N, C-alpha and C positions, 0 to 999 in steps of 0.2 A: 552626495555625502556632505558637502560643505555649503554653507550659506554665506552671504556677503559679510565681510569683515571690515570694520572701519579702522583706518590708521594703524596698520600692523607694523610695517617697516617703512619709514619714509625719511626724506631729507630733513635734517635737523636745523633749527634756527641757530644763529650765531651764539657761541658760548658767552656767558656773562664775564665781565672783567673780574679777575680774581686777585686783586692787589693784596699783598700781605700773605699770600699762600705760595711759598716756594715749591717748585716741583720736587717730587720724591724720586730718588735714584732707583732705576730698575736693578742695576747691579752695583754692589758695593765691595770694597776690599778686592779690587780687580787687578788682574795682571795678564800678561800674554799667555796664551794656551799653545802648547806644542801641537804640531800638525798631526801627530799620531793620536792625539786626544779627540780630534775632530771626526765627524762622520764622512763617508765617501763623497757626499755632494758638496762639501765645504771647499771653498777656494783656499789653496795653501797660503799660509802666512796671514790669514784674516782673523784668526781666533783670539778671543778674550775669555778668560775664566774669572768668575767672581761669585759672590754670595748674592742671593736674591734679596732685594730690599724688602723690609717689613711692610711697606705700603705699596708694593708694586701692583697690587690688584684693588686697592681701595682709594688711592689718592686721585684727586681731580686732574692733576697734571703729573706727567712722568718725564724724567730726564734720562737720556742715554748718551754716553760718550762712545764714539766709534774709535777703532784703532788708530785712525789718522788724526785724532784729536778733536774732530768736529763734535759739537754737542747739539743734540736734537731734543726738543721739548714738545711733547704731545699733549693735546687736550682731549679729555674723555668725551665721547659722543653718547655712548650707551654703556650700561653695565648690565650683566646678566647674572643673577644669583638664584640658584635652584639646587636643592639637595640632590635632585635626580639628574641634573644636567650640568653641575659644576658651576664655577665662577668664570666669567669672561669679562675682559676690559677691552672695549672697542673705541678707537679714537683716531685722530689725525694729527700730523705735525703742524706746529704753528706756522712754519715757513711754507707749508704746502697743505692747505686745508682740504685738498681732495686726495690726500695720501691715505695710508691705512696702517694701523698698528693694532694687532690683536694679541692678547695674552689670555691664557686659560689655565686654571688649576683644577685638576680632577684626580681623585684617588691618589693624592700625594705627589702627583707629577705636574709641574708647571712648564708649559711650552708656549711658544708664540712666534710670530713673524711680523715683519714690516717691510714696506717697499720704500726705498730711497732712490728716487729717479729710476734708472734702469736696473738698479740692483735690488735683489731680494735678500734679506737677512733673516736668520732664524735664531731663536733662543730655545735652548734645550737643556735638560739635566746632564751634568757631567759627573766626574768622579768625586767621591767623598762628599756628596751633598752639595757640591758647587754647581753653577750653571754656566753654560757656554753661549757665547755670542759669536756668530760667524756669518760670512757672506756666502751665498749659494753661487757656485760656479755652474752656469747654465750648460757649459760644455760637458759637464759631468752628469747631466740629466738625460733621460731618454727623449726621443723626439715625440712630437704630438702625434696622436693616432688618428686614422681616418674614421669619420662617422660611418656606422653600419646601417644599411637599410633594414627595416623590420621584415621579419619572415612570416608575415600574416597577410591575409586578404583583408582589404578595407571593409569595415562594417557598413551595412546599409545605412544611408543617410549621412555618412561622413562628408566633410567639406571638400576633401581632396586638395585642400590648400588653395582653392580658387577664389573664395570670397575675401574681400579686403577687410571687412569688419571695421572696427572703430578707427577713427583718425585722430591725429594730434598726440599729445602726451599720453602714453598708455599708463593708466593707473590700475588696470584690471578691476576686479571687484573686491579686492582686498582678501584674496583667498589664502587659506593655509593648505600647504601640500605636505603630507606626512612622508617621512623618509626613514627607511631602515638601512643602517650601514653595518656591513660585516667586514671582518679583517682576517687575514691568514695568520697561522702560527708564526710564520717567518716575519711578519710585520711586528707581532708582539715581541719576538725575540730581538729584532733589530732595535727596538726602543726600550728594551730591558723589562717591560711590564705591560700588562693590559692598560694600566693608567697612562703610560707613556704614549701609546698609539692612540688611545681614545681621546686624550687631551688634544692631540693634533687634529683629530676628526672634529671635535667640538669647535676648535678655532676655525676650521675650514667652513663649517656651517655658519658660524657667526659672520665670517667674511662674506659668504654668499648673500646672507640677508642684508648686510650693509651695501653690497653691490646693487641689490634690488632697490634699496632706499635711495642710493645715489642716482639711480636711473629713473626715478619717478614712479616706481612700481610699489603698490601696496600689496606685496606678495611676501609670504614667509615660508621657509622650510622649517618644519617641526620635526626634530629628531626623536622618533618614538622609541627607538631601541638600537643598541649597539651590541654586537656579540662576535666572538671568535668562531670561525667556521673551519672545519678540518679540510682545507684545500692545500695541495702541494703544487707550487708553481712549476710550470713547464718551460718558462722563458717566453711563452707566446701569450700575450694578453688577450688576443682575439679568441684563443681557445678558452681562456678563463671566462670571458664574457658569454660565450656560447654555453659553457657548463653552468654558469650562474642562471641563465635563462631557462635551461632545460630542467624539467622535473621528472624524476624517475630514472636518471642516468647514473645514480650513485654518487654524484659529485655535488656537494652543497645543496642537496635536496631539502635540508631543513630551512633554507632560505624562504621557500614557498609557504611552509607552515608558519614560520615567524611573521611573514608578511601578512598572512590572513589573521593571525592572532592579534597583531598590533595595528591592523588596518593601514598598512603602509602603501601609499600611492606609488612610491618610487623605491627602488632597491639599488644600493651601491656597494661595491666591494673595493676594499683597499688591500693591495698586495704588493709583492716584490718582483713581479715580472718586469724585465728590463728593456723590452723592445719598444714600448710606448710610455708616455706620461699618463695617457688615459685613452679610453675607447668607450663608445656607447652607441646604442641604437638611436636613430633620429626619427621623430614622428613627422612624416611628410603628409599624412592625411589626418586631420583633426578628428579623432574618434576615441571613444572609450575602449574600442577594440585594440588600441595600442597598449593597453595595460599589460598584456602578455610580453611586451618588449621593453617595458620601462625599466631597463637595467643599465648599469654603467660600471666601469672599473677604473680606478685611479691608482697610480703608483704612489706609495707612501711618501717618497722623497719629492713628489710634485705637489703635495697638498698646499704648500705655502705659496704656490704660484697661481692659485685660483683654478686649478685643474678640476677639482670636484664640481665647482659651480659651472665650469665649461662643459663637462660631460653631462651633468644633469640638464644643462641648457639644450643639449641635443634631444634628450627625452622630452623637453618642453617645446620642441619644434624648431630649434635654431640650427642654422648651418654656420660654417666659418665665414670669413670675409669672402667677397665675391671672387677674388683672385685665387682662392684656395677651396672653392666649392664646385663640385661637378654637377650638382643638381640643386633644386630649390628645397626649402624646408616646408614648414606648414603653410606659409604665405609667400607671395612673391617678393616680400621685403624682409624675410626672416634671416637676415645676414648680420654678421659682425661688421664693424667699421674700423679702419685704420688710417692714420695720417702719417705717411712715410716721408719724413723730411729730416734733414740734418741740422736744422737751425735751432734745435732745442724745444720746438713746439710740437713735436710728433708724439703720437700715442697710438695704442691699439686697445680696443675694448675686449672684454672677457672672451668672446667667441672667436677673436681674430688670431691668425698666425703672426709670427714675428716678421719684422722688416726693418730696414735701416732707420735708426733714429726714432723708434716707436716702442717704448716700454709699455708693458701691459698696465692698464689702469683699472680701477675697481668700478667699472661702468659696463652696462650693456648698451648697445647702440640706440641712440634716441636723438633725433635732430632738434628736439625741444630742450635738451639738456646740454649745457656747455661744460667743457673741461679746459681750464686755463684760457677761456675766451673763445674756444672753438667748438662748434657743434660736434656732438659725438655720433652723428648719423646723418643720413640723407633721406628726406621724406619721399615716399612713393609718389605722391601727387606732384612733387617738383621734378623728379627724375626717376621714372620707373625702372629704367635699365641699370641705374647705379644705386637704387634705394637700399638702405640699411636701417631697419627699425626692429631690432630684436626685442626691445622693451615692449613695443606695440604688439608684436607677435605673442610674446609671453603673457601680456595682459589678456589677449584673446583666448589663448589656449588654457589659461589658468584654471577655469572651472572644470574643463574636461579632465585635465591631469588630476585635479583634486577629487575627481569622481572615480578614479581607478579602483579604489577599495573603500569599503564601509568600515568605519571605526567602531569602537565600543560605545561611544556616546552618540546620541541622535539629535541633540539640540544644544544650542549655545548656553553657557552657564548664566546663573542669575546675576543681577546687577549688584555690585557692592554698594553700601550706603554708609551714611554717617561719617563721611570723610572730613577730617580736621587737619589743619596745617598750623604748626607753631614754629616761630623763628627761635631756634635754640641758641644760635650765635649769629654773627653777621654773615657767616658763610655756610650755615647749615639749617635746613628746614626739616622738622620731624613731622611725618604724616602718620595718621592712624585711620582705620576704617573698619567696617563690619563685613565679615565674610558671610554672604548669604547663599553661596553656591556649594554644591556637593559634587559637581562634575568638572570643576575647573582644572586645567593644566597649570595655570599660573595667573599672574596679574601683570598688566602693563601700567606703568606710571607715566602720565603725560603732563608736561609743564608748558606754560605760556608766559610770555612777558607782556602780553596785551589783553589777555582774556578771550582772544579770537583764534589766533594761530597757535596750535599746540604741537609739541614735539615729544616723541617718546624718549624718555631718559633712562628707563630701567625696565627689565623683564624679571619678574620674581616667580618663585615657585608656588605650588598650591598651598592653601591654608595660611598664607602669610597675611598679616593684618597691620603691618607697620613698615615704614621705610624712612631712612634718613638720607636726604639729598644734600650732599656736600659740594654740589656744583653750582651753587648760587652766588651772586654778587652781593656786596653790602649795600645798604640803603636803597633797596630795589623792591618793586612790587612783583609778585608772582601769583599765578593761578594754577591750580592743580586739579586733576581728575584721575580716576582709576577705573580700569576695565578688567573684568575677568575674561579669560579666553580658554578655548580648548580646540580640538581638531575641527569642530564644526564652524567655529568662528569666535567672535568676542561679544560680550554683553554690550548693552548701551553704557554710556559713561555714568559714573557716579555723580552725586552732587558736586558742584565746583567749590573748592576751598581757596580762599585768598589769604595772602600773608604779605607783610612788609618787613623786610630784614632791617635790623638796626645798622647803624654805621659801624665801620671797623673801629676797634679800640685805637685810641690815638697813640702815637709814639711817645716814648718817655722824654721828659725834659732833660736838660744837660746843665753842666756848670753849677752844681749845687754848692752854695756857700752860706755860711752863718757868721754874723758879726755881732759883737756885744758893744752897746753904748749905755753905760750905767747899768740899770736893771733890765734893760730892754734888749731882746735878741731880734735881729732882722735876718730872715732867710731869703735868699734870692736865687733865681734860676733863669735859664734861657728856655723860652717856649719854642719847641720844635714842631709843634702840632698845628694843624689848621682845622681840626674837627673836634677839639675838646669842648666840653660844656662846663668843666670845673677842674680844679687842681685839689689834690688832697695832700696835706702836710702831715708827715709822721715824725714822731720824736722818740728817741731812746734816752733813758736816764742811766747814769753810771752809779753803780752801788760800790762805794769805796770799801765797805766792809768785806764784801764778797769778791771785790775786784772783777766784777762782771757787768756787762751792759744788759739792761732789761729788755723786754719785748718792745717791738715797734708799735706805737700807739698813735692813731690818727687824732691830732689835736685841733685841726682846723680844715675847713673846706672853703675855697675861694673861687671866684668866678673865672670864666674863660678869659684868656689874654692877660691875666694877672702874672706878674713876674717877681713879686716879693710879698712877704708877709712878716709882720712884727708882733711880738708878744712879750710880756714881762712875766716869765715863770718864777716859781719859787727858787730859792737858792739851790744850786746844784750844778752838775756837769752834764751837758747834753750834746747830742748830735742829731742832725735832721736829714730827712729824706723827703722827696716830692714825687708824686706820680700824677699823670693826666688821666682823665676819665670822661666817658660819655655813655650813651645808652647801650653802646656795643660792648662796653667793658672798660677795663683799666689797663694802663700801661704797666710795665715793670717799674719798680721803685728806682728812682735815680738818687744816688747818694751812697753812703751817708756823707754829710759834710764833715769838715774838721770839727773836733770837739770844741765846745765853748763852755766857760765857767761863769756863772752869773749869780747875782743876788737880787732879791726883791720879789714882788708878786704883782699880779694884775692880769688884765685880759690882753687881747691882741687884736690887731686889725690888718687887713690886707692893704697893700699899696700898689698902685699901677704905675 
């Protein structure tokens, strides 16, 4: 069903320096939220209510103040903009580059979550159009569920999990796996609307894809459809999983028709059963015969904890960490990894259960990838009995999982062409290209700082032919390319477009003064810039008849590093302003000076 896909989701290069761009607040006009306003999973006393900032999903950097007064600033890594899949902002905090912040807007609902050390925080709509920020109390969440063995006979020719397959960092073949996500009426009701629960699902998909990128996997989940299914929870998530898998039992039977219609390799249900955070069938034999068991269930209040990625990970052949696994997964190394220490360096990967000092991090186990200086897995070749290489396992099983269903398209889309890049400002580059495809799901924007190593910075919808990248730095060189993509894979890259951003506009000068000596006026200022190429001197004339000042008119331009200018204007009363300028723009006007009254005429000259 799917062919090799190049650079789908992958680790991103360091973000450019963004001097002069203050972070935008996620919440403004904020205040404490009463406990009764918070959802059941919220820690008591942790709530804040505020208005969503206007730039919360568009700014390159976001600022968030926690109830204890700590201020976190996040840098955007990727943005997703698609009329059919909403808007998502994915990034990490400056003090913790391996952290995660996801915000999604969909059908009028904006939700999100982030991880701050061992704590998970959620952002959700509140009363009266306001939004809530609160910490999730893990004691109020259900426990993790046990993986379920598939109820089918292995198909002829499956591997049985015996072969080791590729070694080293697992990048897979860059496969797209299509996923259908259903949710119950109770989940819709809990989050006030279909947009409320669907926004959370979109955030969970974005977080899963970022985990693949962090883990060295060129693998992507493509959400092909979301829908409400008429299932009534029984309190037993295992029963929901069985009902989801079965066809013809009168419970969620439409899931199978929707799966075939949309070509979904994987099917997930989000509901309100409270006995587990999630449960799924695990693929222990690598075979397309597992397609009939590629189902999972996740509790809606566990979506922010990467439970959806965890449960889908079972479908992809992974088990938990070795201490919490009773059997092997697809391969003898298909395990999560955890570092259980109390010295602040502990962590657990997505597939692992909790332990002392080990918050969940957005990684699948991979010994070739570090988290805070420590390997996130153990290589099978180094220690088979303790090996934990879920990313390697997922890279091996990716083509099989991606072949569970045939989608509507049969080939990758045509290559976009005519890409151009224009520096609109010092911190924004505008891209345009020609759409040559008719079967694309969307476009990936890739950026490089050296023309060799590219990172994906945006995922856009179908038929889009332009994009503005506001994540660039001033006075820097960038290379861009664009790919069309769909469920089969992505196109080759477009032509490469290069651009050099101008310098940031300089800061305004200070201490503007004007003095008269005979018929000559000397304007002076303090130069606060280090990057100006010129100063512009503006003058206003006073109209005694109307008792009004006229418009500010530029009367002179002088070289960089100049701090005064003299002229002999005609008789009159004047006041002066000065601004610095370069190729990146102009500063604000500094001034005006105190008014001066002069007589005489003549030219003027700058003085250093």
